[in-house]
N, C-alpha and C positions, 0 to 999 in steps of 0.2 A: 452711344457712339460705337461703331464697329472698330475694333482695334487696328487692323491693317488689312487692306484689301486692294485688289486690282479691278478696274472697271473696263468693260468691253462694250463700246457703243457701235452697234451695227443692226440694221433692220432685217438682214437675211442670214448672213454668215454666222457660223459658230466658231469658237476659238480655234479648234484644230485646222480649220480651213485657212487661217492666217498664221498660226503658230503651231506647226505640225507636231512639235514635241510636248505640247501642253493639252490640257483637257478643259472642258467647260467648267469643271470644278475649280480650276485655278483662277477664275474670274467671276465677278458678278456681271451678268449680261443684261444690258438695257437696250431696248429696241427703238426708243424715240428720244428726242431732245427733252421732252417733258419728263420722261422717266429718269433720264440722266440727272436733271436738276433736282427732282424730287428725292432720288436716292442720296445724292450728295448732301442735300439739306438735312436729311434724316440721319445719315451715318458719317458725315464728315468727309473730308478730302481723301481720296484714295492715294496710295503710294505710286500707282501707275495707271494711266489711262490710255487705251487704244481707241483711236477715233476712226470711224467711217464718216464720210460726209453725206452722201445721198441716202436719205432715210425713208424714201418712198413717198406714197401719197395716201390721203385719207379715202373714205368710201366714195366721195364725190370726185375724186381724181385731182384734188388740190395737193400741191407739194407740201410735205410736212417740214417743219423746222429742221435744219440740217446740222451736221457736226460742227460747221463753222459757227452757227448760232450757239451751240453748246460751249464752244471755246470762248466766244464773245461774252457769254454769261459768266464764265469763270473769271475772266479778266475784269469786266466792267460792273458786275452786279453781285458776285458771290461774297465779296469781302473776306475771302479766304487767303491765307498766306501761301502763295504758290511757289515760293523760292526753291523748294526742294522737290517740286513736282517732276516726275519722270513721265514721258508720254511718247507715243508713236502714232503716226497717221498711216492707216492701212487702206485708205480710200483709193479706189481706182481712178478717181477724178484728179488729174494732175494739177489743175489750177487751184481747186479747193484744197488739195493737199498742201500746196505751198502757202496758201492763205492761213490755214490752221497752224502749220509749223512756224511760220513767220510771226504771227500774232503771239503765240505762246512763248516762243524762244525770245523774242524781243522784250516781252513783258517780264519774263523771268530774269533776263539779263539786267533790265532796268532795276528790278527789285534788289538784286544782289549788289548793285552799285550804291543804293541808298541806305 
């Protein structure tokens, strides 16, 4: 398990495009939902996650699983303790941004009450 790390989920952007005072070296960058899941399964929960939602298409033009799917995996399938998870949603998609924030915030709030 990696000791402590920050995870950046985005198919196109690099860290300084979202966080101008930081570099790519400050985060582990993953470009797909599958890579997101795989990395967390191998290295444990990061201390901070920055989510994009729209993660592009495959070679046939089919939409790839998005950042909301990654957030749903964390909540419903990962079996990880998310009580202390810090996150940001940097997606330009306002509806998806609210979905990700709401899902994670509500779940974390629920965990802290139990």
